[in-house]
N, C-alpha and C positions, 0 to 999 in steps of 0.2 A: 504493500500500500504506500510505501514511502514516496515513490515518484509522484503519486497523485496528491498526497497530503502536502508535499512541498509546493506544488503548483497552486493549490487552493489557498494556502496560508498567506500568500502575499501577491497582490496584483502584479507587481513587477517581479515575477519569479525568475529563477535561474534560467529556465528554458527560454523565456522571452529575452532576458539579457544576452544570452548567447546568440540569439538570432539578430538582435540589434548590433552586437559586436561584429557579426558577420556581414553587416551592411543591409540586412533585409528590413523591409518596411512592415510595421504592425498596423493593421486596420481593425479598429474596434467597431462593434455593432451591438445592438440591444436585443434583437428579437429572434425568436425561433422561426420567423417567416422570411428571414434573409439567408440566402444560400452561401454558406462559407466556401463552397466549392469554387465560386467565381473569384474570390479573393485569393485562394490557394493557387488557382490556375494562372494567376498573374505573377506568381513568384513571391507574393506577400504572405504574411502570417495572419490568419483570422483570429480575432480575440473577442470573445463575447464578454461584454462589460458587466462586472459585478462591483458592488461597493465594498467598503470595509465595515462590517457590522460593528456597531457600538461607537463609531466615530462621531465626534461632535459635528452637527449639521447646521451650525449657525449661518455659514456662508450661503448654503443652499436655500435655507429658509428665507434669507434676505430677498431672493429673487423668485421664490415659489411660495404659493400659499401654504399656510400651516395645515390646510386641509388636503394638501398633496401628500401622497404616500411617502413614507420615510426612505424607501429605496431610492426614489427619484431625487429627493433632497440630499441623500447621502452621496449619490454619484455626482450630482452637480457640484457639491462641495469639493469632492476629490478633483474634479476638472478645474475648478476655480483656483484651488490651492496647489495645482501642479503635481498632484500625486499620480495623475494619469498622463503626464507629459511624455512618457515613453510611447504613447500611441501617436502614430504619425498621421493617421486619417480616421475619420469617424463617418459611419453610415447610419443615419437615422431613418425612422419610418413612422407611419401613423398608427403605431401599435395601439396606443391609447392617448388621450389628451395629456395625461400627466408626463409620460415619457416624451411626447412631442414637445411639450413646453420645456422640459429639462434640456433636451437636445438643442432647441432654439437658443436658449440662454447660453449654453456652452459655446455655440457657434459665434455668438455675438461678443461674449465677454472674454473668451480665451480660446480663439479658434485654432485648430490644428492646421497643418499645411494643406490638407485635403479634406473636404467634407462633401457629403451628398445626402439626399433624402429620397427614398423610394416610397411609392404609394401602393400599399397592399389592399386589394379589394376586400370589402367586408362581407361579400357573399360568394359562396362557392358555386359558380356557374361556368359552363364551358366557354362562353364568350369572355368571361373574366380571366380565364387562363391565357387567352390570346393577349388581353390587355396587360396582364402581369408579365408575359414574355417580352412585351415591348418595354416595360419598366426595367426588366433585368438586362435587356439589350442596351438601354441607355446607361444603366449602371456600369456595365462592362465597358462601354465606350469611354465613360468618364475615368475609370480606373486605368484603362490603356493610355489615355492622354496624359494622366498624371505621372505614370510610371514610364512612359515612352516604351511600352511593351505591348505587342500584339498577342492577344489571347486566342489561340487556335481551338478548333473543335476538339482536336486530339488532346490539348491541355485540359479542356473541360472534362473530357471523357476519363482521363487519367485521374483527375481530382474526384470525380464522381465515384470511380472504382475504389479509391482509397477511403473516402468517407462512408461508402456502403460497407466496407470491411470493418471500419471502426464501429458503425452502428450494429453490425452483426455480432461483434465481440461484446458489446454492451448488452445486447439481448441475451446472449449465451450466459453472461454473468448474472443477469437479472433472473433468468430461468432457474438458476440454482436455488433461488429463494422459494421455489415451489416445494422443495424438500421439507420433510417434517422438522428437521433441525437445520435451518438455512446456514450454509457455510460462509455467507457474506451478509453483513448486517445492512439495514436500511441506510445508516449513516455512511458506511463504507461505499455502498452503491451510489449514493448521491455524490460523494466525493469524486468517485471515478467519472461519473457523468459530467460534473462541472469541469473536470480536467480535460475531458474530450473537447470542450469548447475553448480551452485556454492554453493548449500546448500544441506544438507542431504535430500534425496527424501521424507522421511516420513514427515519431517517438511514442505517441499514444498507442499505436497498434502494437509495437514491440512490448511495451509495459503491460498492456491489457492482456496480451497473449500469455505472458509469464504469470500474471495474476490468475487468469482462468485455469491454467494447468495446475497451479498450486492449490486451488480451492476445489477442484473437481472431486477429490477424494476426502476432503475435510468435512467435519461436522461442526455445527454450532450448538447453541443451547436448544433444549427441547422443552415444550410445555408452555412457552410464552403465548400470549394472545396474538393472533395473526391479524394485522390491520393494514388496510389500504389507505394511504395518505393522498388526498386530492386537493385541488384548489389553485390558488394564485402562485405567483413566482416564489420559489423556495430555493435559495442557493446557500443555505446555512447548515452544514452537517452537524454543528453543535445542537441545533434544534432537534434534529432526528435523534441524536445521542440521548438527549434528555427524555424524549418520548420513549425511547427503548429502555431506558433505565427504570421505567415504571412497570416492567413486566410485559412489554410489548415487542413483537417483531414486526417491523415495517416491511412487509413482503412485496409491496408494489407501490409505486409512486408516480402516477400519471399527472405530474406537475411540469412546469415549464422547462426546467433543467433535467427532469427525470425522464420517465418512460415516454412522455409525449414527444421528446426530441429525438428518440432513436427507434421508435416502433416501426416506422415506414422508411423504405429505401427509395432511391431514384431509379427509374426504369432506364437500364443501359441500352435498350433497343430503340429508343426514341431520340430525335434530334436533341442535343444536350440542353440548350436553353429552354426548349419547350418541356423537356423532361423535368428540369429543375423547377420550372414554373408550376407544373402539375403537382409535383410532390410537395413543394413547400406551401402551396395554396390549399391543398386538400389533405394534408397530413392530419393526424389526431388533432381535432380543432380546439383552438383557444376560445374563450368566452367572447373575444372581440369579433368573432365571425357571426354575423347575423343569422338567426334561426338555426343555430348549430347545436342547441342543447340536446335535442333527441339523439343526434349522432354521437355527441360527446358522452351522454348518459349510457348509450348502448356500448360504447368502447370501455367505459369505466366498469360497467356491470360484467362485461365479458372478462375483463382483467380480474375483477373481484372473484369470479367463479374459477378462472384458471389457476389463480394463486391461492385458492381456498381460504380467503380472508374471512374473519369472524365479524368484522365491523369496519366502518369508514370514519376516518378523521378528516374533516374538511377544514383546512386552515386557509386564512386569507389575510393579506396585509390590510391594516386599517386604512380607510378611505379608498379602497379598491372597489369601485362601483360595479365593474364588469363581473367580478367573481362574487360580489355580494348578491347579485341577482341569481347567480347560479345555485347558491346554497338554498335560496328560497324555493327554487324549482325542484331541487333534489330532495328536500325534506319530506314532502308528501309521498314521493315515490318510495323512499326508504321505509316510511311508515306503512305503506300498503304492502310491501314485501317483507316487513318485519326485520329490516336490517338495522342494527344499531348504528347511529350516526352521532358524532360529536363535532360540534362547530367550535373552532378556536380562532379568535382574532388576535393579531400580533403586530408589533412594530418591527421594522427592520433593525437587526442587531439583537440577537437573542440573549436574554438573561432569564434565569430560572425564577419562578415565583411560587410561593406556597399555594396560591389559588390554582395555577395551572397544574401543579403536581397533584393536588386534591382532585381536580376534575378528571385527570388522566387515570388516577387510581380508581376513582369511582366508575369510570368507563370500563376498566378491566374487571372490576367486581361485577358489574352488570352483565358483561359478556360471559363470565364464568358461571354466574348464577343461571343464565339462560341455558348454558350447556348442560348443567346438572339437571335442570327442570326437563329438558328435552331428552 
């Protein structure tokens, strides 16, 4: 696990420093709807932006409302105070109004040498795949002009192959959690998934293959309550660790940095930009996609059954309106199917509280009591 923990512990990690020292450009991006393959095909290093949990966010709050989620205020603070100065370029998108505003302030107050914004359709329709392909074509052209480098279809195909291999390894690691005694914890799995977005893909594949081989014959603890964690952005392994310390195994995590980001591959038999557009627009949907709740619910329930979960924890960042609506929609469905559901609201920057510990332990007791009764 050490290569992955090292990457996640510090935004400007050793792997990124080595790439910078080698003269390679780092391009940061926010959202699971942006194809890292295009950045990699240009010879740059894709870097999905996270904050530093627990960091004072005074600077970010100066330019963003106090009702903006603390993730966005955290990242803007890092950008304003040069903690993200190692990033040479930034690609924003209309993920949500809060990330859009954080990106706009970054571009105005402390702009990197290159920046661009792509517009991701909010509805999954065939005609929108064509539109999104045009957006990705424009993005590709902008990167080419900035780097003075022509991205060929062969470059894109090679990048697609590498990232598909990375996603396949993540799925194989995650599937180990279907075991009665999962040999990889939820916190470890989230750490590996975050590192997938923040280290050179070649390095990731080598490290993930080694980890997979070492865990195939291993066993974890047995008898813990099996829980699926869903909801909004979650890039804090410490949060997962605290949850699991209460007698829980997080066996599935369809969240932004988790299973949602690696469940679906890119079709290698389609024209590269069209294939990227189709995969990224239609992958396991985020709450930002209009009318996508039925599809998302179906995917979550399928995962719930496959990983033999006993209950669902739905966590969301405070002031995240998109995912706030989702939990309102999910609650009656879980009640109808008699699935235990715990809703947790949090700030970015995990710290343990007695209230959260009590609620998690009560949730475990509820699930265990239901098992005994049934």
